[in-house]
Structures are given as structure tokens and as C-alpha cells.
C-alpha positions as CSV (number, residue, x, y, z in Angstrom):
1,M,-0.2,0.0,0.0
2,S,1.5,3.5,-0.9
3,P,1.8,5.7,2.2
4,S,-0.7,8.7,1.8
5,P,0.4,12.5,1.1
6,A,0.0,13.2,4.9
7,S,2.2,10.7,6.1
8,L,5.2,12.0,3.6
9,R,8.2,14.0,5.2
10,A,9.7,17.1,3.6
11,A,12.7,14.6,3.2
12,D,11.0,11.9,1.5
13,F,11.0,14.3,-1.6
14,F,14.7,15.5,-1.8
15,S,16.1,11.6,-3.1
16,P,13.2,11.3,-5.9
17,T,13.4,15.1,-6.7
18,V,17.3,14.9,-7.5
19,A,16.8,11.9,-9.2
20,A,14.1,13.4,-11.2
21,L,16.4,16.4,-12.4
22,I,19.0,14.6,-13.2
23,S,16.7,12.3,-15.7
24,V,15.6,15.2,-16.9
25,L,18.7,16.4,-17.7
26,V,20.5,13.3,-19.1
27,N,17.4,13.5,-21.1
28,Y,17.5,17.0,-22.6
29,G,21.2,17.2,-22.5
30,G,21.8,13.8,-24.1
31,T,18.8,13.1,-27.2
32,F,17.1,16.4,-27.6
33,V,19.5,17.5,-29.9
34,L,18.3,15.3,-32.8
35,V,14.7,16.9,-32.7
36,F,16.2,20.2,-33.8
37,Q,18.7,18.1,-36.1
38,A,15.1,16.8,-37.0
39,A,13.4,19.8,-37.5
40,E,16.2,21.7,-39.3
41,L,16.1,18.9,-42.4
42,A,12.6,19.3,-42.3
43,G,12.8,23.0,-42.9
44,L,10.7,24.0,-40.0
45,T,10.2,27.0,-39.0
46,P,11.7,28.7,-35.6
47,A,8.4,28.8,-34.5
48,Q,7.4,25.6,-35.2
49,T,10.4,24.4,-33.7
50,A,9.7,25.8,-30.2
51,S,6.1,24.4,-30.8
52,W,7.9,21.0,-31.4
53,V,9.3,21.0,-28.1
54,W,6.2,22.6,-26.2
55,S,4.0,19.8,-27.1
56,V,6.2,16.9,-26.7
57,S,7.7,18.2,-23.3
58,V,4.3,19.5,-22.0
59,G,2.6,16.1,-22.9
60,V,5.7,14.1,-21.9
61,G,5.2,15.7,-18.3
62,V,1.4,16.0,-18.4
63,T,0.9,12.0,-18.8
64,G,4.4,11.0,-16.2
65,A,3.0,13.3,-13.5
66,W,-0.6,12.1,-14.0
67,L,0.2,7.9,-14.3
68,S,2.5,8.3,-11.2
69,W,0.1,9.8,-9.1
70,R,-2.7,7.6,-10.4
71,Y,-0.6,4.7,-9.4
72,K,1.5,5.5,-7.0
73,E,4.6,4.1,-8.9
74,P,7.6,6.2,-11.0
75,I,6.2,5.6,-14.6
76,I,8.5,8.0,-15.9
77,T,7.6,8.9,-19.6
78,A,9.8,10.2,-22.1
79,W,9.8,11.3,-26.3
80,S,10.6,8.5,-28.3
81,T,14.2,9.1,-28.8
82,P,14.8,6.2,-32.3
83,G,11.3,7.9,-33.3
84,V,12.6,11.3,-33.3
85,A,16.0,9.6,-35.2
86,F,14.1,7.7,-37.9
87,L,11.7,10.9,-38.6
88,A,14.9,12.8,-39.5
89,T,15.3,10.9,-42.4
90,V,11.7,11.0,-43.9
91,M,10.2,14.1,-42.6
92,P,12.6,16.1,-45.5
93,F,10.7,14.2,-48.1
94,T,7.3,14.1,-46.6
95,P,4.6,17.4,-46.1
96,Y,4.7,18.5,-42.9
97,G,0.7,18.4,-42.5
98,E,1.1,14.5,-43.5
99,V,3.3,14.1,-40.8
100,I,1.2,15.4,-38.4
101,G,-1.3,12.8,-39.6
102,A,0.9,10.0,-39.0
103,Y,1.6,11.3,-35.6
104,M,-2.1,10.9,-34.8
105,I,-2.5,7.4,-37.0
106,S,0.4,6.1,-34.8
107,A,-0.7,7.3,-31.4
108,L,-4.4,6.2,-32.1
109,G,-2.2,2.9,-32.8
110,F,-1.0,2.5,-29.2
111,V,-4.7,3.5,-27.5
112,V,-5.9,0.5,-29.5
113,L,-2.8,-2.0,-28.4
114,G,-3.5,-1.2,-24.9
115,M,-7.5,-1.6,-25.0
116,T,-6.8,-4.6,-26.4
117,G,-4.3,-5.8,-23.7
118,A,-2.1,-7.5,-25.9
119,F,0.9,-6.1,-25.2
120,E,0.7,-6.5,-21.0
121,K,0.4,-10.1,-21.8
122,L,3.5,-9.8,-24.2
123,V,5.7,-8.9,-21.3
124,R,4.6,-11.4,-18.7
125,L,5.7,-13.7,-21.3
126,I,9.1,-12.7,-21.0
127,P,11.4,-14.5,-18.6
128,G,13.2,-12.6,-15.8
129,G,16.7,-13.5,-16.7
130,I,16.4,-12.3,-20.7
131,A,14.1,-9.0,-19.3
132,A,17.5,-8.0,-16.9
133,G,19.5,-9.1,-19.6
134,L,17.8,-6.7,-22.2
135,L,17.7,-4.0,-19.4
136,A,21.9,-4.6,-19.0
137,G,22.8,-4.6,-22.5
138,I,20.3,-1.1,-23.0
139,L,22.5,0.7,-20.0
140,L,26.0,-0.7,-20.6
141,Q,26.9,1.6,-22.4
142,F,25.8,4.7,-19.9
143,G,28.0,3.2,-17.6
144,I,31.2,3.0,-20.2
145,N,30.4,6.3,-21.4
146,A,30.9,7.0,-17.9
147,F,34.6,6.2,-18.2
148,G,34.9,7.2,-21.7
149,G,35.2,10.6,-21.7
150,A,38.2,10.8,-19.5
151,S,39.5,11.0,-23.1
152,V,38.0,14.5,-23.8
153,D,37.4,16.1,-20.6
154,P,40.0,14.6,-18.3
155,L,39.9,16.9,-15.7
156,L,36.5,17.1,-14.8
157,V,35.6,12.8,-14.8
158,I,38.1,12.4,-13.2
159,V,36.9,14.8,-10.1
160,L,33.0,13.4,-10.7
161,L,34.4,9.8,-10.3
162,I,36.8,10.4,-7.3
163,S,33.8,12.5,-5.5
164,Y,31.5,9.6,-6.5
165,A,33.4,7.0,-4.5
166,L,33.9,9.0,-1.9
167,L,30.4,10.5,-1.3
168,K,29.4,6.8,-2.0
169,R,31.9,5.9,1.0
170,F,30.0,8.6,3.6
171,T,26.7,8.7,2.3
172,S,25.7,7.0,-0.4
173,R,21.9,7.9,-0.4
174,F,23.5,11.4,-1.6
175,A,26.3,10.5,-3.9
176,V,24.7,11.4,-7.0
177,V,23.0,14.8,-6.3
178,G,26.6,15.6,-5.0
179,I,28.1,15.0,-7.7
180,L,25.8,16.9,-9.6
181,V,26.6,20.2,-7.6
182,I,30.4,19.5,-7.9
183,G,30.5,19.4,-12.1
184,L,28.1,22.1,-11.6
185,A,30.5,24.3,-9.8
186,M,33.2,23.6,-11.2
187,L,31.9,23.7,-14.7
188,V,30.9,27.5,-13.8
189,V,34.2,28.1,-11.8
190,Q,35.4,27.3,-15.4
191,G,33.8,29.8,-16.8
192,R,31.9,26.8,-19.3
193,I,28.9,27.9,-18.9
194,D,27.2,31.1,-18.1
195,F,23.4,31.1,-16.9
196,S,23.4,34.8,-17.1
197,S,23.0,34.2,-21.0
198,V,19.9,33.0,-21.0
199,H,17.2,34.8,-21.4
200,L,13.9,32.6,-20.7
201,S,10.5,33.7,-23.5
202,L,7.3,31.6,-23.4
203,A,6.7,29.0,-26.2
204,E,3.7,29.9,-28.3
205,P,2.1,26.5,-29.4
206,I,1.4,26.8,-33.2
207,F,-1.8,23.8,-34.6
208,E,-1.1,22.2,-37.7
209,V,-3.9,21.1,-39.7
210,P,-2.7,17.6,-40.3
211,R,-3.4,15.5,-43.4
212,F,-3.8,12.1,-43.9
213,S,-2.2,9.7,-47.3
214,L,-1.6,6.4,-48.0
215,N,1.9,6.9,-48.2
216,A,2.6,9.1,-45.2
217,L,0.9,6.3,-43.1
218,L,3.0,3.1,-44.4
219,G,6.1,5.5,-44.7
220,V,5.9,7.2,-41.2
221,A,3.4,6.1,-38.9
222,L,3.6,2.4,-39.1
223,P,7.3,2.2,-38.8
224,L,7.2,5.1,-36.0
225,F,4.3,2.9,-34.3
226,I,7.2,-0.5,-34.7
227,I,10.1,1.7,-33.6
228,T,8.6,3.0,-30.2
229,L,7.0,-0.3,-29.3
230,T,10.3,-2.2,-29.9
231,G,12.5,0.4,-28.5
232,Q,10.8,2.3,-26.1
233,Y,7.5,0.6,-24.7
234,M,9.2,-2.9,-24.7
235,P,12.6,-2.0,-22.1
236,G,10.4,1.0,-20.1
237,M,8.1,-2.1,-18.9
238,L,10.6,-4.6,-18.2
239,V,12.5,-1.4,-16.0
240,L,9.3,-1.2,-14.1
241,R,8.8,-4.6,-13.8
242,H,12.8,-5.4,-12.7
243,D,12.6,-3.1,-10.0
244,G,9.0,-4.6,-8.5
245,F,6.7,-2.3,-9.8
246,K,3.3,-4.1,-11.2
247,T,1.3,-1.2,-13.1
248,R,-0.1,-2.8,-16.2
249,A,0.7,-1.9,-20.0
250,D,-2.3,-1.2,-21.0
251,P,-3.3,1.7,-18.8
252,I,0.2,3.4,-19.7
253,L,0.0,2.8,-23.8
254,V,-3.9,4.1,-23.4
255,T,-2.6,7.5,-21.4
256,T,0.1,8.0,-23.8
257,G,-1.6,7.5,-26.5
258,L,-3.9,9.9,-26.2
259,G,-1.5,12.0,-25.1
260,S,0.2,11.7,-28.3
261,L,-2.7,12.2,-30.0
262,L,-3.6,15.7,-28.4
263,M,-0.3,17.2,-29.0
264,A,0.0,15.8,-31.8
265,P,-1.4,18.7,-34.3
266,F,1.4,21.1,-32.6
267,G,3.7,18.8,-33.6
268,S,4.6,16.4,-31.1
269,H,5.8,13.3,-32.0
270,A,5.0,10.2,-30.1
271,F,6.0,9.9,-26.5
272,N,6.0,7.2,-24.5
273,V,7.3,5.3,-21.0
274,A,11.0,5.8,-20.6
275,A,13.6,3.3,-20.3
276,I,17.1,4.6,-19.8
277,T,16.2,7.9,-18.1
278,A,13.7,5.9,-16.1
279,A,15.8,3.8,-14.2
280,I,17.7,6.5,-12.9
281,C,14.0,7.0,-10.9
282,T,12.9,3.7,-10.2
283,G,15.8,2.4,-8.1
284,P,17.2,2.2,-4.4
285,D,19.2,5.8,-4.9
286,A,15.9,7.8,-5.9
287,H,14.4,6.4,-2.1
288,P,15.1,3.3,-0.1
289,D,11.5,2.8,0.2
290,P,9.8,1.6,-3.3
291,R,6.2,3.1,-2.5
292,K,7.5,6.7,-1.9
293,R,10.1,6.7,-5.5
294,Y,6.6,8.0,-7.4
295,I,7.7,11.1,-6.3
296,A,10.3,10.9,-8.7
297,G,7.3,10.6,-11.3
298,L,5.6,13.8,-10.5
299,A,8.9,15.8,-10.1
300,C,9.8,14.7,-13.8
301,G,6.2,15.5,-15.1
302,L,6.8,19.5,-13.1
303,F,10.2,19.8,-14.4
304,Y,9.4,18.5,-18.3
305,I,6.5,21.2,-18.2
306,L,8.3,23.5,-16.9
307,V,10.8,23.3,-19.8
308,G,8.2,22.9,-22.1
309,T,6.9,26.4,-20.8
310,F,9.8,28.2,-21.7
311,G,10.1,25.9,-25.0
312,V,13.4,26.3,-26.7
313,T,15.4,28.5,-24.5
314,L,15.5,26.5,-21.4
315,A,15.6,23.0,-23.3
316,T,18.8,25.0,-25.1
317,L,20.3,25.2,-21.6
318,F,20.4,21.5,-21.0
319,M,22.4,21.4,-24.2
320,V,25.4,23.3,-23.9
321,L,26.3,21.6,-20.9
322,P,29.6,19.5,-22.0
323,K,28.8,16.2,-22.7
324,A,31.9,14.6,-21.2
325,F,29.5,15.8,-17.9
326,I,26.3,14.5,-19.1
327,T,27.6,11.0,-19.8
328,T,29.5,10.7,-16.8
329,L,26.8,11.8,-14.7
330,A,24.3,9.6,-16.2
331,G,26.4,7.1,-16.1
332,L,27.4,7.5,-12.5
333,A,23.2,7.4,-11.5
334,L,23.1,4.5,-13.6
335,L,25.3,2.1,-11.9
336,G,23.1,1.1,-9.1
337,A,20.6,-0.5,-11.9
338,I,23.5,-1.6,-14.6
339,G,24.7,-3.3,-11.4
340,G,21.3,-4.7,-10.3
341,S,20.4,-5.8,-13.6
342,L,23.7,-7.7,-14.4
343,A,23.3,-9.7,-10.8
344,N,19.4,-10.8,-11.5
345,A,20.3,-11.9,-15.1
346,M,23.1,-14.0,-13.8
347,A,20.8,-14.9,-10.6
348,D,19.6,-18.1,-12.0
349,A,22.1,-21.0,-13.6
350,R,19.9,-22.5,-15.5
351,T,18.5,-19.4,-17.6
352,R,22.1,-17.4,-16.7
353,E,23.1,-18.6,-20.4
354,T,20.3,-17.1,-22.3
355,A,20.4,-14.0,-20.3
356,L,23.6,-13.5,-21.6
357,V,23.1,-13.7,-24.7
358,T,20.5,-11.4,-24.4
359,F,22.9,-8.6,-22.6
360,L,25.0,-9.2,-25.6
361,A,22.9,-9.3,-28.2
362,T,21.4,-6.0,-26.7
363,A,24.9,-4.2,-25.7
364,A,26.3,-4.8,-29.7
365,N,23.2,-2.3,-30.2
366,V,22.6,-3.8,-34.1
367,T,20.1,-2.0,-36.3
368,L,18.0,-4.1,-38.6
369,L,15.1,-2.7,-41.0
370,G,15.0,0.2,-38.9
371,V,14.6,-1.0,-35.5
372,G,17.2,-0.7,-32.7
373,G,19.6,-3.1,-31.1
374,A,17.0,-3.2,-28.0
375,F,14.1,-5.3,-30.3
376,W,17.0,-8.1,-31.7
377,G,18.1,-8.3,-28.2
378,L,15.2,-9.7,-26.7
379,V,14.5,-11.6,-29.9
380,A,18.1,-13.7,-29.9
381,G,17.4,-14.2,-26.2
382,L,14.0,-15.7,-26.9
383,T,15.3,-17.6,-29.4
384,A,18.4,-19.0,-27.5
385,H,15.3,-19.3,-24.7
386,L,13.0,-21.4,-26.7
387,L,15.7,-23.3,-28.4
388,I,17.5,-24.6,-25.2
389,H,14.6,-24.4,-22.6
390,G,11.5,-25.0,-24.8
391,G,8.2,-26.3,-23.1
392,H,9.4,-25.6,-19.5
393,R,7.9,-22.3,-17.8
394,T,10.4,-20.0,-16.2
395,L,8.6,-16.4,-17.1
396,I,8.2,-13.9,-14.7
397,G,7.0,-14.4,-11.6
398,S,7.5,-18.0,-12.1
399,P,9.8,-20.4,-10.5
400,A,12.7,-22.3,-12.6
401,K,12.5,-25.8,-12.6
402,P,15.5,-27.4,-11.5
């Protein structure tokens, strides 16, 4: 049973809020540049680009906050990163009105899928070891990047690593917020970021009249639906399951699908349950008590709405932070999630090999037919599992047979 708001203390809000801030910072600082690249390639005006930023940020914020409050779990939502990477390849050749229509069709697809309950059944069929191996494979690159930045910005990375280790020794709960503060202070002292140059201005949403065509349906809507489902929803649901949260996929699909549908005419592409940045908020580092981690979902929602309200001006601020700072911060914040998922993947000796296949195939991040590594890693792991253990019930929540 989740604690009532009256039972929450002021101290309960600190760690989840910091986890949410880091999650949002990593999302904007790490992948949001793809939105600006896609907008530039598509020839969108600055006003249309600002509307895209507003609609996707506010939509993600509202749906994530609502789901987290409704189910009292840290259900973090985000925009489809593989989706926007795909859009950068098709938007230059598709009329913008038809792109908007394709967004709406894709969103309706998620609403219908959520109403059928089929996706929830699929998620429940995935063995626990394979789910953990998939998560570890997805997060591995972020852990590697935490150290890889030392070749570009050695002083910054070394200071963050040493600070993290020392903070972990004395105050494990506040280690990540400590390196966030230390890193930002160091960048300010070095003159590498200047907040005084930021001039906030409110975003103005622009309504685009949707147009529908068979070409956009097959060339934009269908690929966007498949890429988002396999690359975002599947690993995102497995992140929640890995950390013990049981909210069904159905209401998440319906809520994010409806949100995407409402925001599409203002330029927003698909948004969905998050995976990588969600792992920052769903584990013990966000709060020792799982019942209080939903606060991180509420805080994420508020941060996204805040960024969206000011559109491009505030989103750009996150992106001027040095890449080495973002990658090191993300990798260190995800160390617990990486270690926990690897431990769970290797825990059952009987399914250890298939979990390892999933982990390695996912970490290889092979892209085939426009679909990313998370999907193919899952396919490789399930195929190996069926060939080796076919006929034995080793599903999530079910004990493996000896």
C-alpha cells in the first residue's frame, strides 16, 4: 500500500526530486539535439520547432505526472528517441501536414493496443533473466561512457569519479546529487557555462492542420509505431518490472497514446514510457522505500512542463552542458541499475546463458530493418531460450524448474 501524502516527510522529497532532475537533464542534454536536427532537415520554422518542444515536453510531463500519481509508482514518460532519429530521415521528403497526420495515426495505434491488453500479455511472457539481461545491455553503454569521457575532458571526469567514490563511502544516498552539484560548480568556476546569457521566453504553440495519405501511413506512421513499441515501450515496461513495480502496460499505452494524439497537431511526435532515464528514478538510489519513489515521477512531470513552458530557450540551456559531464553523470547515476540487472540476469544458473545472450546482443546495438538493438537483443535471447528451454515455464514471477 502506498503512503498517503500526509505520511510523507519533507526529507522524502529530496532524493526522488534530485533523481528526477538528473533524469530530465540527461534526457534533454543527451538526446534532444535530435529534435533540432530533424526540425532543421525538415525545414521547420523557429516557431514550429518551438511548438514541437512545447508539445512534446508538456505532453510527457502531464502524462508522466498523472500516471505516477494515479498508480503511486515512478512511471516516467519520455519522447521516442529512436522515433525522432527515424523522423529525421523521412520528414525532409514528407509534407509537414502529412507528418502530423501520421503522428495521430501512430498514437491511435497505441491507444487501441492498450485497450486490447495484448501488449501486457506479451510483457508477462518474457522470462525474468532475459528481461534483466535486456536492461543491462541497454544501460551498458551509459556505464562505459561514464569513463570514456576522460579521453576528452580528463579533469572533469576524474573529479566526478573521485567525488562519487568518496560520497558513496560516507553518504550513499546523496552521492549522485553531490556529483551533480560539484560538477556544475566546477563548470561555472571554469567559465564553461554562463547562466546569465539565458533569456527565458514563453513558447507559443502552433496548431498544424493534419493531412492523411497512404504514403504517410506506410512510410511514417507504421515505422514510427513499430520503432516506438519495440525500442521504448518494451524496455520501459521491463525497467518497471525489474524494480518490482506492477502497473499494467494497458493504462500506460492508452494514456501516452491519448497524450500523443492530443499534442500531435502542435508538432509532438510519439511519447511513451521511458527506459534509460526511468532507471534513474525507479531504483533504490531514488528512495530506499519503493512506495515513495513515485515522487520522482511527479517531479519529472513538473520539470518537463517547466521546460516546455519556456520552449527552446530552456531546452537549449541543458544542451550547452559539456557532453562529458552529461555522460559521466548519467553513467554514475545508473551504476546501481546496471549492477542490479546484471546480478538478476546471472542469478539463475539454468537461464544464465540465455540471459547472457540477451545482454550481449542488446549491448551490440545492431540496427536491422530500421529497428534498434533492444528489439533484436530481445529476439536473440527469446530465440535462444526457446531452443534451449522450450516447453519449460520460466516466466516472470514463476520459479524455474530444477
